[in-house]
C-alpha positions in Angstrom: 49.0 109.9 24.1 48.4 113.9 23.7 46.5 115.6 27.2 43.7 117.8 27.1 45.9 120.5 27.1 47.5 118.9 24.2 44.2 118.6 22.4 42.9 122.3 23.2 46.4 123.7 21.5 46.3 122.4 18.4 42.5 122.8 17.9 43.1 126.4 19.2 45.5 126.8 16.4 43.1 125.3 13.8 40.8 127.9 14.9 43.0 130.6 14.6 43.8 129.5 11.0 40.1 129.0 10.2 39.9 132.8 11.6 42.6 134.0 9.4 41.1 132.2 6.3 37.7 133.3 7.1 38.5 136.9 7.4 40.4 137.0 3.9 37.4 135.6 2.7 35.6 138.2 4.3 33.6 135.9 6.4 31.6 137.3 9.4 32.9 136.0 12.2 31.6 138.2 15.2 29.8 135.5 17.3 30.7 132.7 14.7 34.2 132.6 16.2 32.6 131.7 19.8 30.9 129.0 18.2 33.3 127.5 16.7 35.6 127.6 19.9 32.7 126.3 21.8 32.6 123.6 19.4 36.2 122.8 19.9 36.0 123.0 23.5 33.2 120.5 23.5 35.1 118.4 21.5 38.5 118.4 23.3 36.8 117.7 26.5 34.5 114.0 24.8 38.2 112.9 23.2 40.1 113.7 26.9 37.2 111.8 28.4 37.1 109.1 26.1 40.9 108.9 26.8 40.2 108.7 30.5 37.9 106.0 30.9 40.0 104.0 28.3 43.1 104.3 30.8 41.3 103.8 33.9 39.9 100.1 32.5 43.3 99.2 31.7 44.6 100.0 35.1 41.7 98.9 36.6 42.4 94.8 37.5 40.3 92.9 35.4 37.2 90.5 37.0 34.9 88.3 35.3 32.5 89.5 33.1 29.1 90.2 34.5 30.8 90.3 38.2 30.8 93.9 39.7 31.8 95.0 43.8 29.2 96.9 45.8 28.2 97.8 48.9 25.5 95.7 50.8 23.2 97.1 53.5 19.8 95.7 53.5 17.1 95.0 56.0 17.2 92.3 58.3 14.8 89.9 56.7 16.2 90.3 53.3 17.5 87.1 51.8 20.8 86.9 50.1 22.0 84.2 47.6 25.9 83.6 48.6 27.9 81.0 46.4 30.7 79.9 48.9 33.1 78.2 47.1 30.9 76.4 44.4 28.4 75.6 47.4 25.4 77.7 46.9 23.3 78.8 50.4 19.6 81.1 51.0 19.9 82.8 54.0 19.1 86.0 55.7 21.0 89.8 56.4 19.8 89.3 59.9 21.5 86.1 60.2 24.6 87.0 58.9 24.9 90.4 60.6 23.8 88.9 64.0 27.1 88.5 65.7 28.8 92.3 65.0 32.2 91.0 65.4 32.5 88.6 62.7 33.5 89.4 58.8 30.2 88.4 57.4 28.7 91.0 59.5 31.4 93.3 58.0 30.1 91.9 54.3 26.3 92.4 54.9 26.4 95.6 56.4 27.9 98.1 54.4 31.6 97.8 55.7 32.8 95.8 53.2 32.4 95.4 49.7 31.0 92.3 47.9 31.3 90.6 44.9 28.4 89.6 43.1 27.6 87.7 39.7 25.3 88.4 37.0 22.6 86.8 38.4 23.2 88.2 41.9 24.6 85.5 43.9 27.4 86.4 46.4 30.6 84.8 45.7 33.1 84.0 48.8 36.0 82.2 47.4 35.9 79.8 50.2 35.5 76.0 50.9 31.6 75.4 51.4 31.2 72.4 52.7 31.1 73.5 56.8 29.3 76.7 55.7 26.3 75.4 57.0 27.4 74.7 60.2 28.5 78.2 60.3 25.3 79.7 59.5 23.5 77.5 61.9 25.7 78.5 64.5 25.1 82.3 63.7 21.5 81.5 64.0 21.2 79.3 67.5 24.8 80.5 68.9 25.2 76.8 69.5 25.9 74.1 66.9 27.1 70.1 66.8 30.4 69.9 66.1 31.6 67.1 63.5 32.2 63.5 64.5 35.4 62.9 62.6 38.9 65.2 64.2 40.0 66.1 60.5 36.4 67.7 60.0 36.8 69.5 63.2 40.5 70.9 62.1 38.9 72.4 58.9 35.7 74.1 60.2 38.1 75.7 63.1 40.2 76.8 60.0 36.7 78.7 58.7 35.8 79.9 61.9 38.7 81.5 62.3 38.9 82.9 58.9 35.3 84.3 59.5 36.2 85.7 62.7 33.7 83.7 64.6 35.3 83.2 68.0 33.0 81.2 70.1 33.1 78.7 67.4 36.7 78.6 67.1 37.2 78.3 70.5 34.3 75.3 70.5 36.4 74.0 68.1 40.1 74.2 69.7 38.6 72.7 72.8 36.9 69.6 70.9 40.0 69.2 69.0 42.3 69.0 72.2 39.7 66.7 73.9 40.2 64.5 70.9 43.9 64.0 71.0 45.0 60.4 71.6 46.5 59.7 74.9 50.5 59.2 74.9 51.3 55.4 76.2 52.6 55.4 79.0 55.0 52.3 78.2 55.0 50.4 75.2 55.4 46.6 74.8 57.0 44.8 72.0 55.4 41.4 71.0 58.1 39.2 69.3 57.8 35.9 67.1 61.2 35.0 66.4 64.5 34.9 67.7 65.9 37.1 65.3 63.5 39.9 66.1 64.5 39.6 69.7 68.0 39.9 69.0 67.2 43.2 66.8 65.5 44.4 69.9 68.0 43.6 72.7 71.1 44.9 70.6 69.3 48.1 69.4 68.9 49.2 73.0 70.8 50.9 75.3 68.7 49.5 78.2 69.2 46.3 79.9 66.1 44.1 78.8 63.7 42.0 80.2 61.7 39.1 78.2 58.7 37.2 79.3 58.2 34.0 77.6 54.6 33.1 77.7 53.6 29.7 76.0 50.9 27.9 77.6 50.0 25.6 74.9 53.6 24.0 74.3 52.3 22.3 77.5 52.8 18.0 76.7 50.6 17.2 79.7 47.9 18.1 82.1 48.4 21.4 84.1 48.0 21.0 87.8 45.0 23.3 89.4 47.4 25.8 90.3 49.0 26.2 87.0 46.5 28.9 85.0 46.4 30.9 88.2 50.0 31.1 88.6 50.5 31.9 85.0 47.9 35.0 85.1 50.1 36.1 88.1 53.2 36.0 86.1 51.8 38.3 83.3 50.2 41.0 86.2 53.9 40.5 87.8 55.3 42.0 84.0 52.5 44.5 83.7 53.6 46.0 86.8 57.4 45.5 86.2 57.0 47.5 82.8 54.9 50.3 84.1 57.3 51.2 86.6 60.7 50.5 85.0 59.9 51.0 81.5 61.9 54.4 81.3 65.0 52.1 82.3 64.5 48.7 81.4 63.7 47.1 77.9 60.3 45.1 78.5 59.8 42.6 75.7 56.8 39.8 75.6 57.4 36.3 73.5 53.9 34.9 72.8 55.1 32.4 69.7 58.6 32.0 69.7 60.3 29.1 72.1 59.2 25.8 73.2 59.4 26.9 77.4 55.4 27.7 78.9 56.8 30.2 81.5 60.4 31.9 81.6 61.8 35.4 82.5 64.7 35.9 80.7 67.0 39.0 81.7 70.2 40.5 79.7 72.5 43.2 80.5 74.4 45.0 77.5 72.6 42.3 75.3 74.2 39.6 77.3 71.5 37.2 79.2 72.6 37.2 82.6 70.1 35.3 84.5 67.1 33.1 83.7 64.0 32.4 86.0 62.2 29.3 84.5 58.6 29.2 86.0 57.5 25.6 84.7 58.4 22.1 86.3 57.6 18.5 85.9 55.5 16.8 88.8 54.8 13.1 89.2 51.3 12.0 90.3 49.9 8.2 90.9 49.2 7.5 87.1 50.9 10.3 85.0 53.1 13.4 84.6 51.7 17.2 85.4 53.6 20.1 84.3 53.0 22.9 87.5 53.6 26.5 86.6 54.7 28.7 89.8 55.3 32.0 90.4 58.6 33.2 92.1 57.2 36.7 92.9 61.1 37.4 94.9 63.3 35.9 92.4 61.6 37.6 89.5 61.9 41.3 91.4 65.5 40.4 92.6 66.8 39.7 89.2 64.9 42.7 87.6 66.5 45.2 90.0 69.8 43.0 89.8 69.8 44.0 85.7 69.1 47.6 86.7 72.9 47.8 87.5 73.9 47.5 83.6 72.3 50.6 82.6 73.5 53.8 81.6 77.1 51.9 81.1 79.2 51.9 77.2 80.8 48.7 77.7 80.4 45.2 79.4 81.4 45.4 82.9 82.5 41.7 83.3 83.3 41.8 87.5 79.6 43.2 87.6 78.1 40.5 85.3 80.1 37.8 87.4 79.3 39.9 91.0 75.2 39.5 90.3 75.4 35.8 88.7 75.4 33.8 92.0 75.2 30.4 90.5 77.0 29.5 87.3 75.6 26.8 85.4 76.5 27.6 81.8 78.3 29.9 79.5 76.4 32.4 77.5 78.5 34.2 75.1 81.2 34.2 77.5 79.2 35.5 80.3 78.2 33.6 83.5 74.5 32.9 83.4 72.2 32.4 86.7 69.5 30.3 86.3 66.6 29.3 88.6 64.7 26.5 88.4 61.3 25.6 90.2 61.3 25.3 94.0 59.4 21.3 93.8 62.9 20.6 91.3 65.3 21.6 93.8 63.7 19.5 96.6 63.5 16.2 94.5 67.3 16.9 93.5 67.8 17.5 97.2 65.9 14.2 98.1 68.0 11.9 95.5 71.1 13.3 96.6 70.4 11.8 100.1 68.8 8.8 98.9 72.1 8.0 96.9 74.2 9.2 100.1 72.4 6.3 102.1 72.8 3.8 99.4 76.4 4.4 99.3 77.5 5.1 102.9 74.9 2.5 105.0 74.7 2.7 108.6 
């Protein structure tokens, strides 16, 4: 493409040729030559300007037909039309420039270019769902925040984009307040023996399992049974809060046939059991009694802590912490407690047998 200098050189050469030919023909070129040169200069100027315009349009980024960028600086009472991500809003320049340190204030005070369409709508490429809340904050310097955590997070992102610091800080405080508190401990509820084995074998901690099945009773409960059942549950909750980082606590509310029973596991093997139910005989019928052997439960819970932080089962430790052996569970001695009345009845029966076998 020829430059303005090239066009001028070509046209001047053509002019010289024309002048020479006119001189040969006897044409008066006094003053006529100047007119020809003037026409040549005007022609070169027009051609160069058209070429420059053509180049400028191709180098500038293309925008939609009818859209244009301009600087806006109007009176505070002047209304403007905003198209924010397809949502249309109508407000004043005074509202948009009320807070001087925001992006909207810079856009509508002549400090930043804004993009408008052919109908005069000012285009802002952001989500418009929460722009109404932003306008209300600009008007009143305070605004009720959305109810859900998700919407507050979305409004926080928009406030940061528009550099509205106070609104962004309000959203951050609300998000912090909405954070769900982390539970101190989690107690799994199991419904089958398989779930129990998976939990115990998959944990490196010793385990304590409480079976609570009030509906398993075949007889009537004694007057203190319900109260003692609640005491067992309360003790389980207290122990789980205190030792949750060191012991795996599990509650069974559906599985076996026991009414209230504690089981203690070390290295995935049962090492002790405290049964809190017994059958008592009244004058006319049997009754089920639930007891609360608090001291024994505390003792076994502390004993089971001896099994933490060990890579392999210690048979000597298991035998040392099992004072009474009434059976073998997976090759490990099992300590089992029965109720006080059960032991008392057993002792009385032995005395009767001894008296009968050894009469005075």
